[in-house]
DSSP file (Angstrom, degrees, kcal/mol; ACC not computed):
  #  RESIDUE AA STRUCTURE BP1 BP2  ACC     N-H-->O    O-->H-N    N-H-->O    O-->H-N    TCO  KAPPA ALPHA  PHI   PSI    X-CA   Y-CA   Z-CA
    1    1 A M              0   0    0      0, 0.0     2,-0.2     0, 0.0     3,-0.0   0.000 360.0 360.0 360.0 154.5  -80.8  -47.4   47.2
    2    2 A K    >   -     0   0    0      1,-0.1     3,-1.1     2,-0.0     2,-0.2  -0.572 360.0-102.4 -86.0 153.5  -83.0  -48.6   44.4
    3    3 A K  T 3  S+     0   0    0      1,-0.2     3,-0.1    -2,-0.2    -1,-0.1  -0.480 102.4  22.0 -73.3 140.3  -86.0  -50.7   45.1
    4    4 A G  T 3  S+     0   0    0      1,-0.3     2,-0.5    -2,-0.2    -1,-0.2   0.366  89.4 124.6  90.0  -6.5  -85.8  -54.4   44.4
    5    5 A R    <   -     0   0    0     -3,-1.1     2,-0.4    22,-0.0    -1,-0.3  -0.770  53.7-142.4 -94.6 131.4  -82.1  -54.5   44.6
    6    6 A V        +     0   0    0     -2,-0.5    21,-2.7    -3,-0.1    22,-0.4  -0.747  25.2 174.6 -96.7 134.1  -80.6  -56.9   47.1
    7    7 A V  E     -A   26   0A   0     -2,-0.4     2,-0.5    19,-0.3    17,-0.0  -0.943  29.9-126.6-134.7 159.2  -77.5  -55.9   49.1
    8    8 A Y  E     -A   25   0A   0     17,-3.0    17,-2.3    -2,-0.3     2,-0.4  -0.881  27.3-160.4-102.3 136.1  -75.4  -57.3   51.8
    9    9 A V  E     -A   24   0A   0     -2,-0.5     2,-0.4    15,-0.2    15,-0.2  -0.958   8.4-174.3-123.4 140.1  -74.9  -54.9   54.8
   10   10 A A  E     -A   23   0A   0     13,-2.7    13,-2.7    -2,-0.4     2,-0.4  -0.964   3.1-168.3-128.5 143.5  -72.2  -55.2   57.4
   11   11 A K  E     +A   22   0A   0     -2,-0.4     2,-0.4    11,-0.2    11,-0.2  -0.995   8.5 171.6-133.6 143.8  -71.8  -53.1   60.5
   12   12 A T  E     -A   21   0A   0      9,-2.3     9,-3.1    -2,-0.4     2,-0.4  -0.996  27.3-127.5-148.6 144.7  -69.1  -52.7   62.8
   13   13 A K  E     -A   20   0A   0     -2,-0.4     7,-0.2     7,-0.2     5,-0.1  -0.749  24.1-130.1 -91.2 133.9  -68.2  -50.5   65.8
   14   14 A I    >   -     0   0    0      5,-2.1     3,-1.3    -2,-0.4     5,-0.3  -0.742  34.8-110.1 -85.3 126.7  -64.9  -48.8   65.7
   15   15 A P  T 3  S+     0   0    0      0, 0.0     3,-0.1     0, 0.0    -1,-0.1  -0.207  93.4  11.6 -58.1 144.9  -63.1  -49.3   69.0
   16   16 A E  T 3  S+     0   0    0      1,-0.2     2,-0.3     2,-0.0    -2,-0.0   0.634 116.4  80.2  57.4  26.4  -62.7  -46.5   71.5
   17   17 A T  S <  S-     0   0    0     -3,-1.3    -1,-0.2     2,-0.2     0, 0.0  -0.896  83.3-122.9-140.7 172.3  -65.0  -44.3   69.6
   18   18 A N  S    S+     0   0    0     -2,-0.3     2,-0.2    -3,-0.1    -2,-0.0   0.228  74.1 120.0 -96.9  12.1  -68.8  -44.0   69.3
   19   19 A W        -     0   0    0     -5,-0.3    -5,-2.1    -4,-0.1     2,-0.4  -0.494  43.9-166.3 -86.7 150.9  -68.6  -44.5   65.6
   20   20 A V  E     -A   13   0A   0     -7,-0.2     2,-0.5    -2,-0.2    -7,-0.2  -1.000   9.5-149.7-129.7 131.5  -70.2  -47.3   63.7
   21   21 A I  E     -A   12   0A   0     -9,-3.1    -9,-2.3    -2,-0.4     2,-0.4  -0.883   9.2-166.3-107.6 131.1  -69.4  -48.1   60.1
   22   22 A F  E     -A   11   0A   0     -2,-0.5     2,-0.4   -11,-0.2   -11,-0.2  -0.884   4.4-173.2-109.2 144.7  -71.9  -49.5   57.8
   23   23 A S  E     -A   10   0A   0    -13,-2.7   -13,-2.7    -2,-0.4     2,-0.4  -1.000   2.7-169.3-139.3 139.1  -71.0  -51.1   54.5
   24   24 A S  E     -A    9   0A   0     -2,-0.4   -15,-0.2   -15,-0.2    -2,-0.0  -0.993   3.9-178.1-128.9 139.3  -73.4  -52.3   51.8
   25   25 A V  E     -A    8   0A   0    -17,-2.3   -17,-3.0    -2,-0.4     5,-0.1  -0.997  34.1-109.1-134.4 129.1  -72.4  -54.4   48.7
   26   26 A P  E >>  -A    7   0A   0      0, 0.0     4,-1.8     0, 0.0     3,-1.1  -0.284  26.1-124.9 -57.9 139.4  -74.8  -55.5   46.0
   27   27 A Q  H 3> S+     0   0    0    -21,-2.7     4,-2.8     1,-0.3     5,-0.2   0.867 109.7  59.2 -53.9 -39.1  -75.5  -59.2   46.1
   28   28 A K  H 3> S+     0   0    0    -22,-0.4     4,-0.5     1,-0.2    -1,-0.3   0.842 105.4  48.5 -60.2 -33.0  -74.4  -59.5   42.4
   29   29 A D  H <> S+     0   0    0     -3,-1.1     4,-0.5     2,-0.2    -1,-0.2   0.862 112.8  48.3 -73.1 -37.2  -71.0  -58.2   43.3
   30   30 A V  H  < S+     0   0    0     -4,-1.8     4,-0.5     1,-0.2     3,-0.4   0.927 118.8  39.0 -69.3 -42.9  -70.6  -60.6   46.2
   31   31 A Q  H  X S+     0   0    0     -4,-2.8     4,-3.2    -5,-0.2     5,-0.3   0.550  90.0  92.2 -87.1  -4.1  -71.7  -63.6   44.3
   32   32 A A  H  X S+     0   0    0     -4,-0.5     4,-2.6     1,-0.2     5,-0.2   0.934  90.6  43.7 -58.5 -48.1  -69.9  -62.7   41.0
   33   33 A D  H  X S+     0   0    0     -4,-0.5     4,-2.3    -3,-0.4    -1,-0.2   0.884 114.5  50.0 -63.7 -38.1  -66.8  -64.7   42.0
   34   34 A A  H  > S+     0   0    0     -4,-0.5     4,-2.7     2,-0.2    -2,-0.2   0.900 111.2  48.0 -68.0 -40.4  -68.8  -67.6   43.2
   35   35 A I  H  X S+     0   0    0     -4,-3.2     4,-2.5     2,-0.2    -2,-0.2   0.919 111.8  50.2 -67.1 -41.3  -70.8  -67.7   40.0
   36   36 A R  H  X S+     0   0    0     -4,-2.6     4,-2.2    -5,-0.3    -2,-0.2   0.904 112.8  48.0 -60.2 -41.7  -67.6  -67.5   37.9
   37   37 A F  H  X S+     0   0    0     -4,-2.3     4,-2.6     2,-0.2    -2,-0.2   0.907 111.2  49.7 -68.8 -40.5  -66.1  -70.4   40.0
   38   38 A R  H  X S+     0   0    0     -4,-2.7     4,-2.9     1,-0.2    -2,-0.2   0.930 111.8  48.5 -63.3 -43.2  -69.3  -72.4   39.6
   39   39 A N  H  X S+     0   0    0     -4,-2.5     4,-2.1     1,-0.2    -2,-0.2   0.894 113.5  46.4 -64.4 -40.2  -69.4  -71.9   35.9
   40   40 A A  H  X S+     0   0    0     -4,-2.2     4,-2.6     2,-0.2    -1,-0.2   0.883 112.5  50.2 -71.4 -37.4  -65.8  -72.8   35.5
   41   41 A A  H  X S+     0   0    0     -4,-2.6     4,-3.1     2,-0.2    -2,-0.2   0.947 109.9  50.5 -62.4 -46.3  -66.3  -75.9   37.7
   42   42 A L  H  X S+     0   0    0     -4,-2.9     4,-2.5     1,-0.2    -2,-0.2   0.914 111.3  49.8 -57.5 -45.6  -69.2  -77.0   35.7
   43   43 A L  H  X S+     0   0    0     -4,-2.1     4,-2.4     1,-0.2    -1,-0.2   0.908 111.4  46.7 -61.6 -44.0  -67.2  -76.6   32.6
   44   44 A Y  H  X S+     0   0    0     -4,-2.6     4,-3.0     2,-0.2    -2,-0.2   0.906 111.1  53.0 -64.2 -41.3  -64.3  -78.6   33.9
   45   45 A M  H  X S+     0   0    0     -4,-3.1     4,-3.2    -5,-0.2    -2,-0.2   0.917 108.6  49.9 -59.4 -42.4  -66.7  -81.2   35.1
   46   46 A L  H  X S+     0   0    0     -4,-2.5     4,-2.5     2,-0.2    -2,-0.2   0.945 113.1  47.2 -58.4 -49.8  -68.2  -81.5   31.6
   47   47 A I  H  X S+     0   0    0     -4,-2.4     4,-2.2     1,-0.2    -2,-0.2   0.932 113.7  46.8 -59.2 -49.0  -64.8  -81.8   30.1
   48   48 A I  H  X S+     0   0    0     -4,-3.0     4,-2.8     1,-0.2    -1,-0.2   0.897 112.3  50.6 -59.4 -44.2  -63.7  -84.4   32.6
   49   49 A L  H  X S+     0   0    0     -4,-3.2     4,-2.9     2,-0.2    -1,-0.2   0.887 109.4  51.0 -61.2 -38.5  -67.0  -86.3   32.1
   50   50 A A  H  X S+     0   0    0     -4,-2.5     4,-2.3     2,-0.2    -2,-0.2   0.916 111.9  47.3 -62.9 -43.8  -66.4  -86.3   28.3
   51   51 A V  H  X S+     0   0    0     -4,-2.2     4,-2.8     2,-0.2    -2,-0.2   0.931 113.0  48.3 -65.0 -44.3  -62.9  -87.7   28.7
   52   52 A I  H  X S+     0   0    0     -4,-2.8     4,-2.9     1,-0.2    -2,-0.2   0.949 112.5  48.6 -65.6 -43.3  -64.1  -90.4   31.2
   53   53 A L  H  X S+     0   0    0     -4,-2.9     4,-2.5     1,-0.2    -1,-0.2   0.902 112.3  49.9 -62.9 -37.5  -67.0  -91.4   28.8
   54   54 A G  H  X S+     0   0    0     -4,-2.3     4,-2.7    -5,-0.2     5,-0.3   0.969 110.9  48.1 -62.3 -51.8  -64.5  -91.5   25.9
   55   55 A A  H  X S+     0   0    0     -4,-2.8     4,-2.7     1,-0.2    -2,-0.2   0.901 113.5  47.9 -51.5 -47.3  -62.1  -93.7   27.9
   56   56 A I  H  X S+     0   0    0     -4,-2.9     4,-2.7     2,-0.2    -1,-0.2   0.914 111.3  51.0 -63.9 -41.4  -65.0  -96.0   28.9
   57   57 A T  H  X S+     0   0    0     -4,-2.5     4,-2.7     2,-0.2    -2,-0.2   0.944 112.7  45.0 -60.9 -50.2  -66.2  -96.2   25.2
   58   58 A I  H  X S+     0   0    0     -4,-2.7     4,-2.7     1,-0.2     5,-0.2   0.918 113.7  50.8 -63.0 -43.1  -62.6  -97.1   24.0
   59   59 A T  H  X S+     0   0    0     -4,-2.7     4,-3.1    -5,-0.3     5,-0.3   0.923 109.3  49.7 -59.6 -45.8  -62.2  -99.6   26.8
   60   60 A I  H  X>S+     0   0    0     -4,-2.7     4,-3.1     2,-0.2     5,-1.5   0.927 110.9  50.8 -59.1 -46.0  -65.5 -101.3   26.0
   61   61 A R  I  <>S+     0   0    0     -4,-2.7     5,-3.1    -5,-0.2    -2,-0.2   0.953 115.1  42.3 -55.2 -50.3  -64.5 -101.5   22.4
   62   62 A R  I  <5S+     0   0    0     -4,-2.7    -2,-0.2     1,-0.2    -1,-0.2   0.910 122.5  37.0 -62.3 -43.7  -61.3 -103.1   23.3
   63   63 A I  I  <5S+     0   0    0     -4,-3.1    -2,-0.2    -5,-0.2    -1,-0.2   0.844 136.4   6.2 -79.9 -34.2  -62.5 -105.4   25.9
   64   64 A I  I  X5S+     0   0    0     -4,-3.1     4,-2.1    -5,-0.3     5,-0.2   0.806 122.8  49.7-119.6 -56.2  -65.9 -106.5   24.6
   65   65 A S  I  ><S+     0   0    0     -5,-1.5     4,-2.8     1,-0.2     5,-0.2   0.923 109.9  47.0 -63.4 -51.6  -66.7 -105.3   21.0
   66   66 A R  H  ><S+     0   0    0     -5,-3.1     4,-2.8     1,-0.2     5,-0.2   0.940 114.1  45.9 -61.6 -47.6  -63.5 -106.3   19.1
   67   67 A P  H  > S+     0   0    0      0, 0.0     4,-2.7     0, 0.0    -1,-0.2   0.910 113.8  49.5 -63.3 -34.2  -63.3 -109.8   20.5
   68   68 A I  H  X S+     0   0    0     -4,-2.1     4,-3.1     2,-0.2    -2,-0.2   0.929 111.6  48.8 -68.6 -38.0  -66.9 -110.4   19.8
   69   69 A R  H  X S+     0   0    0     -4,-2.8     4,-2.7     2,-0.2    -1,-0.2   0.893 112.1  48.5 -64.6 -38.8  -66.6 -109.1   16.3
   70   70 A R  H  X S+     0   0    0     -4,-2.8     4,-2.3    -5,-0.2    -1,-0.2   0.910 113.3  47.5 -64.9 -40.9  -63.6 -111.3   15.7
   71   71 A L  H  X S+     0   0    0     -4,-2.7     4,-2.1    -5,-0.2    -2,-0.2   0.920 113.2  49.1 -67.8 -43.0  -65.5 -114.3   17.1
   72   72 A S  H  X S+     0   0    0     -4,-3.1     4,-2.5     2,-0.2    -2,-0.2   0.902 109.9  50.8 -60.4 -43.1  -68.5 -113.4   14.9
   73   73 A D  H  X S+     0   0    0     -4,-2.7     4,-2.2     1,-0.2    -1,-0.2   0.928 111.1  48.9 -62.3 -45.0  -66.3 -113.1   11.8
   74   74 A G  H  X S+     0   0    0     -4,-2.3     4,-2.2     1,-0.2    -1,-0.2   0.867 108.7  52.4 -61.9 -38.7  -64.8 -116.5   12.6
   75   75 A I  H  X S+     0   0    0     -4,-2.1     4,-2.8     2,-0.2    -1,-0.2   0.905 108.9  50.8 -62.8 -41.9  -68.2 -118.0   13.0
   76   76 A V  H  X S+     0   0    0     -4,-2.5     4,-1.3     2,-0.2    -2,-0.2   0.918 109.2  50.0 -62.2 -42.1  -69.3 -116.7    9.7
   77   77 A R  H ><>S+     0   0    0     -4,-2.2     5,-2.1     2,-0.2     3,-0.5   0.939 112.8  47.4 -61.6 -46.2  -66.3 -118.1    8.0
   78   78 A V  H ><5S+     0   0    0     -4,-2.2     3,-2.3     1,-0.2    -2,-0.2   0.916 110.8  52.0 -60.1 -45.5  -66.9 -121.5    9.6
   79   79 A S  H 3<5S+     0   0    0     -4,-2.8    -1,-0.2     1,-0.3    -2,-0.2   0.749 104.7  56.3 -67.9 -21.4  -70.6 -121.3    8.6
   80   80 A E  T <<5S-     0   0    0     -4,-1.3    -1,-0.3    -3,-0.5    -2,-0.2   0.409 128.8 -98.6 -87.7   2.9  -69.5 -120.6    5.0
   81   81 A G  T < 5S+     0   0    0     -3,-2.3     2,-1.2     1,-0.2    -3,-0.2   0.551  78.5 137.0  99.9   6.5  -67.5 -123.9    5.1
   82   82 A D    > < +     0   0    0     -5,-2.1     3,-0.9     1,-0.2    -1,-0.2  -0.740  19.6 170.7 -93.8  93.7  -64.0 -122.6    5.9
   83   83 A F  T 3   +     0   0    0     -2,-1.2    -1,-0.2     1,-0.2    27,-0.1   0.270  65.9  77.4 -89.6  10.0  -62.9 -125.1    8.4
   84   84 A T  T 3  S+     0   0    0     -7,-0.1    -1,-0.2     2,-0.1     2,-0.1   0.461  70.3 119.3 -87.8  -4.0  -59.3 -123.8    8.3
   85   85 A T    <   -     0   0    0     -3,-0.9     2,-0.4   -11,-0.1    21,-0.0  -0.370  47.9-162.9 -69.5 138.3  -60.5 -120.9   10.5
   86   86 A T        -     0   0    0     -2,-0.1     2,-0.8     2,-0.0    -2,-0.1  -0.987   9.4-157.7-120.7 134.8  -58.8 -120.5   13.8
   87   87 A L        +     0   0    0     -2,-0.4     2,-1.1    12,-0.2    16,-0.2  -0.855  15.4 176.6-114.2  93.2  -60.3 -118.4   16.6
   88   88 A S        +     0   0    0     -2,-0.8     2,-0.7     2,-0.1     8,-0.1  -0.657  19.5 146.1-100.1  77.5  -57.4 -117.6   18.9
   89   89 A I        -     0   0    0     -2,-1.1     2,-1.1     7,-0.2    11,-0.2  -0.842  29.9-165.3-112.6  92.4  -59.1 -115.4   21.5
   90   90 A D        +     0   0    0     -2,-0.7     2,-0.3     9,-0.1     6,-0.1  -0.671  32.8 132.0 -84.6  99.9  -57.2 -116.2   24.7
   91   91 A R        -     0   0    0     -2,-1.1    -2,-0.1     2,-0.2     8,-0.0  -0.936  57.5-132.3-140.7 161.5  -59.3 -114.8   27.5
   92   92 A A  S    S+     0   0    0     -2,-0.3     2,-0.2     4,-0.1    -2,-0.1  -0.072  81.5  74.4-108.7  32.4  -60.5 -116.1   30.8
   93   93 A D  S  > S-     0   0    0      0, 0.0     4,-2.2     0, 0.0    -2,-0.2  -0.564 102.6 -72.3-128.4-162.5  -64.1 -115.0   30.4
   94   94 A E  H  > S+     0   0    0      1,-0.2     4,-2.6     2,-0.2     5,-0.2   0.844 127.7  54.1 -68.2 -33.8  -67.2 -116.0   28.5
   95   95 A I  H  > S+     0   0    0      2,-0.2     4,-2.3     1,-0.2    -1,-0.2   0.897 110.0  48.4 -67.4 -36.4  -65.9 -114.8   25.1
   96   96 A G  H  > S+     0   0    0      2,-0.2     4,-2.6     1,-0.2    -2,-0.2   0.878 111.3  51.2 -65.9 -38.3  -62.7 -116.9   25.6
   97   97 A L  H  X S+     0   0    0     -4,-2.2     4,-2.2     2,-0.2    -2,-0.2   0.935 110.9  46.2 -66.1 -46.1  -64.9 -119.9   26.5
   98   98 A I  H  X S+     0   0    0     -4,-2.6     4,-2.7     1,-0.2     5,-0.2   0.919 112.3  52.2 -61.3 -45.8  -67.0 -119.5   23.5
   99   99 A S  H  X S+     0   0    0     -4,-2.3     4,-2.6     1,-0.2    -2,-0.2   0.925 111.0  46.1 -54.7 -48.2  -63.9 -119.1   21.3
  100  100 A S  H  X S+     0   0    0     -4,-2.6     4,-2.2     1,-0.2    -1,-0.2   0.893 112.5  50.9 -67.1 -36.1  -62.2 -122.2   22.6
  101  101 A E  H  X S+     0   0    0     -4,-2.2     4,-2.4     2,-0.2    -1,-0.2   0.919 112.7  45.8 -66.7 -42.0  -65.5 -124.2   22.2
  102  102 A I  H  X S+     0   0    0     -4,-2.7     4,-2.9     1,-0.2    -2,-0.2   0.913 111.0  52.7 -69.4 -38.6  -65.9 -123.1   18.6
  103  103 A T  H  X S+     0   0    0     -4,-2.6     4,-2.1    -5,-0.2    -2,-0.2   0.891 110.1  49.1 -60.1 -40.2  -62.2 -123.8   17.9
  104  104 A S  H  X S+     0   0    0     -4,-2.2     4,-2.5     2,-0.2    -2,-0.2   0.890 111.2  49.1 -60.7 -44.2  -62.8 -127.3   19.3
  105  105 A Y  H  X S+     0   0    0     -4,-2.4     4,-2.8     2,-0.2    -2,-0.2   0.923 110.8  49.6 -63.2 -44.2  -65.9 -127.7   17.2
  106  106 A V  H  X S+     0   0    0     -4,-2.9     4,-2.7     1,-0.2    -2,-0.2   0.880 111.0  49.9 -62.9 -40.9  -63.9 -126.5   14.1
  107  107 A D  H  X S+     0   0    0     -4,-2.1     4,-2.6     2,-0.2    -1,-0.2   0.919 111.5  49.1 -65.8 -41.6  -61.1 -129.0   14.9
  108  108 A Q  H  X S+     0   0    0     -4,-2.5     4,-2.8     2,-0.2    -2,-0.2   0.948 112.7  47.7 -62.7 -45.0  -63.7 -131.8   15.3
  109  109 A M  H  X S+     0   0    0     -4,-2.8     4,-3.1     2,-0.2     5,-0.2   0.919 109.6  52.7 -64.1 -39.7  -65.2 -130.9   12.0
  110  110 A R  H  X S+     0   0    0     -4,-2.7     4,-2.1     2,-0.2    -1,-0.2   0.942 111.6  46.5 -57.3 -47.9  -61.8 -130.7   10.3
  111  111 A G  H  X S+     0   0    0     -4,-2.6     4,-2.8     1,-0.2    -2,-0.2   0.898 112.4  50.6 -60.2 -42.8  -61.1 -134.2   11.6
  112  112 A T  H  X S+     0   0    0     -4,-2.8     4,-2.3     1,-0.2    -1,-0.2   0.914 110.5  48.3 -63.9 -43.4  -64.5 -135.4   10.4
  113  113 A L  H  X S+     0   0    0     -4,-3.1     4,-2.6     2,-0.2    -1,-0.2   0.893 110.1  52.0 -65.2 -37.6  -64.0 -134.0    7.0
  114  114 A K  H  X S+     0   0    0     -4,-2.1     4,-3.0    -5,-0.2     5,-0.2   0.942 110.6  49.4 -62.0 -48.1  -60.5 -135.6    6.7
  115  115 A T  H  X S+     0   0    0     -4,-2.8     4,-2.3     1,-0.2    -2,-0.2   0.901 110.9  48.5 -58.6 -39.1  -62.1 -139.0    7.7
  116  116 A I  H  X S+     0   0    0     -4,-2.3     4,-2.6     2,-0.2    -1,-0.2   0.918 112.4  48.6 -68.7 -42.4  -64.8 -138.6    5.1
  117  117 A R  H  X S+     0   0    0     -4,-2.6     4,-2.6     2,-0.2    -2,-0.2   0.921 111.1  50.9 -62.7 -43.2  -62.2 -137.6    2.4
  118  118 A D  H  X S+     0   0    0     -4,-3.0     4,-2.5     1,-0.2    -1,-0.2   0.915 111.8  47.5 -60.7 -44.7  -60.0 -140.6    3.4
  119  119 A R  H  X S+     0   0    0     -4,-2.3     4,-2.6    -5,-0.2    -2,-0.2   0.911 111.0  50.0 -67.1 -39.8  -62.9 -143.0    3.1
  120  120 A V  H  X S+     0   0    0     -4,-2.6     4,-3.0     2,-0.2    -2,-0.2   0.916 110.8  50.7 -65.9 -40.4  -64.1 -141.6   -0.2
  121  121 A D  H  X S+     0   0    0     -4,-2.6     4,-2.2    -5,-0.2    -2,-0.2   0.941 111.3  47.6 -61.0 -44.3  -60.5 -142.0   -1.5
  122  122 A R  H  X S+     0   0    0     -4,-2.5     4,-2.1     2,-0.2    -2,-0.2   0.885 112.1  50.2 -67.0 -36.1  -60.4 -145.6   -0.3
  123  123 A L  H  X S+     0   0    0     -4,-2.6     4,-3.0     2,-0.2     5,-0.2   0.961 108.4  52.2 -64.3 -48.6  -63.8 -146.2   -1.9
  124  124 A K  H  X S+     0   0    0     -4,-3.0     4,-2.8     1,-0.2    -2,-0.2   0.910 110.4  48.4 -51.7 -44.5  -62.7 -144.8   -5.2
  125  125 A K  H  X S+     0   0    0     -4,-2.2     4,-2.6     2,-0.2    -1,-0.2   0.915 112.9  47.8 -64.0 -41.5  -59.6 -147.1   -5.2
  126  126 A I  H  X S+     0   0    0     -4,-2.1     4,-3.0     2,-0.2    -2,-0.2   0.931 112.1  48.7 -64.8 -46.0  -61.8 -150.1   -4.4
  127  127 A I  H  X S+     0   0    0     -4,-3.0     4,-3.0     2,-0.2     5,-0.2   0.917 111.8  50.6 -60.9 -44.5  -64.3 -149.2   -7.1
  128  128 A Q  H  X S+     0   0    0     -4,-2.8     4,-2.6    -5,-0.2     5,-0.2   0.929 111.8  46.9 -54.7 -48.0  -61.4 -148.7   -9.6
  129  129 A R  H  X S+     0   0    0     -4,-2.6     4,-1.9     1,-0.2    -2,-0.2   0.942 113.3  49.4 -62.1 -45.4  -59.9 -152.1   -8.7
  130  130 A L  H  X S+     0   0    0     -4,-3.0     4,-0.9     1,-0.2    -2,-0.2   0.924 112.6  46.6 -65.5 -40.8  -63.4 -153.7   -9.0
  131  131 A L  H >< S+     0   0    0     -4,-3.0     3,-0.5     1,-0.2    -1,-0.2   0.895 112.7  49.1 -69.6 -35.7  -64.0 -152.1  -12.4
  132  132 A W  H 3< S+     0   0    0     -4,-2.6    -1,-0.2     1,-0.2    -2,-0.2   0.781 110.6  53.7 -73.2 -24.0  -60.5 -153.1  -13.7
  133  133 A S  H 3< S+     0   0    0     -4,-1.9    -1,-0.2    -5,-0.2    -2,-0.2   0.645  86.5  99.0 -82.9 -14.1  -61.1 -156.7  -12.5
  134  134 A L  S << S-     0   0    0     -4,-0.9     5,-0.0    -3,-0.5    12,-0.0  -0.521  81.1-116.0 -74.3 135.9  -64.4 -157.1  -14.3
  135  135 A P    >   -     0   0    0      0, 0.0     3,-2.1     0, 0.0     4,-0.4  -0.404  23.8-118.7 -63.0 144.6  -64.2 -159.0  -17.5
  136  136 A P  G >  S+     0   0    0      0, 0.0     3,-1.2     0, 0.0     5,-0.2   0.808 111.0  67.7 -58.7 -25.2  -65.1 -156.9  -20.5
  137  137 A S  G 3  S+     0   0    0      1,-0.2     4,-0.2     3,-0.1     6,-0.0   0.693  90.2  63.2 -69.8 -13.3  -68.0 -159.2  -21.3
  138  138 A W  G <  S+     0   0    0     -3,-2.1    -1,-0.2     2,-0.1    -4,-0.0   0.617  87.3  89.3 -82.2 -14.3  -69.8 -158.0  -18.1
  139  139 A L  S <  S-     0   0    0     -3,-1.2     2,-2.3    -4,-0.4     7,-0.0  -0.645 102.9 -91.7 -84.9 144.5  -70.0 -154.5  -19.5
  140  140 A P  S    S-     0   0    0      0, 0.0    -1,-0.1     0, 0.0    -2,-0.1  -0.279  82.9 -58.8 -62.5  73.6  -73.0 -153.6  -21.6
  141  141 A G  S    S+     0   0    0     -2,-2.3     2,-0.5    -4,-0.2    -4,-0.1   0.379 112.8  96.7  77.5  -3.4  -71.7 -154.6  -25.1
  142  142 A R    >   -     0   0    0     -6,-0.2     3,-0.7     1,-0.1     4,-0.3  -0.964  46.9-171.3-129.2 120.9  -68.7 -152.2  -25.2
  143  143 A K  T >  S+     0   0    0     -2,-0.5     3,-0.7     1,-0.2    -1,-0.1   0.796  90.2  57.1 -74.8 -27.0  -65.1 -153.1  -24.3
  144  144 A S  T 3> S+     0   0    0      1,-0.2     4,-0.8     2,-0.1    -1,-0.2   0.476  86.4  78.1 -89.8   0.0  -63.9 -149.5  -24.5
  145  145 A S  H <> S+     0   0    0     -3,-0.7     4,-2.5     1,-0.2     5,-0.2   0.721  78.5  75.0 -76.6 -20.2  -66.4 -148.2  -21.9
  146  146 A L  H <> S+     0   0    0     -3,-0.7     4,-2.2    -4,-0.3     5,-0.2   0.960  98.2  39.7 -59.8 -57.7  -64.3 -149.6  -19.0
  147  147 A P  H  > S+     0   0    0      0, 0.0     4,-1.5     0, 0.0    -1,-0.2   0.876 117.4  51.3 -64.1 -34.1  -61.5 -146.9  -19.1
  148  148 A Q  H  X S+     0   0    0     -4,-0.8     4,-1.7     1,-0.2    -2,-0.2   0.908 111.0  47.9 -67.4 -38.9  -64.1 -144.2  -19.7
  149  149 A W  H  X S+     0   0    0     -4,-2.5     4,-1.2     1,-0.2    -1,-0.2   0.873 112.2  47.9 -66.6 -37.6  -66.2 -145.3  -16.8
  150  150 A S  H  X S+     0   0    0     -4,-2.2     4,-1.5    -5,-0.2    -1,-0.2   0.785 106.5  58.4 -77.6 -24.3  -63.3 -145.5  -14.4
  151  151 A R  H  X S+     0   0    0     -4,-1.5     4,-1.1    -5,-0.2    -1,-0.2   0.916 103.2  52.7 -69.4 -41.7  -62.1 -142.1  -15.5
  152  152 A S  H  < S+     0   0    0     -4,-1.7     3,-0.3     1,-0.2    -1,-0.2   0.881 109.3  50.4 -63.5 -34.4  -65.5 -140.6  -14.4
  153  153 A I  H  < S+     0   0    0     -4,-1.2    -1,-0.2     1,-0.2    -2,-0.2   0.863 101.4  60.6 -73.3 -31.7  -65.0 -142.2  -11.0
  154  154 A R  H  <        0   0    0     -4,-1.5    -1,-0.2     1,-0.3    -2,-0.2   0.833 360.0 360.0 -62.2 -31.0  -61.5 -140.8  -10.5
  155  155 A Q     <        0   0    0     -4,-1.1    -1,-0.3    -3,-0.3    -2,-0.2   0.516 360.0 360.0 -76.3 360.0  -62.9 -137.3  -10.7
């Protein structure tokens, strides 16, 4: 045998004889199958880990990232003044709660804006009636200024 070479040695006695059999096998030959199995197992584990990480990433995107992005886009539209925006994210978690609260806020703002528009329209009508009821002598020296003045209020 060569120096520095590790071998496994087995000894057995052959029954009903005085013989003993010795067998030696280099360690690298004994461990070759185990090393191949280990390498294959590591490769399969890495592949399985990559698949699991991919599935987790896709799940996180679906469950968290997309709804948050939709919510964020809706908030941006509302902040830009688009009160026709609806945020319909029906979920039973914090994202759903935020969505429903923002939708409630947008509904309240929509109602407030409608109330303001209605009041402005009523005020325009009142001002028009008042202007038309004024005698022309109350206007600053021009009878023709009344229709022109009321036209500018209608706009």
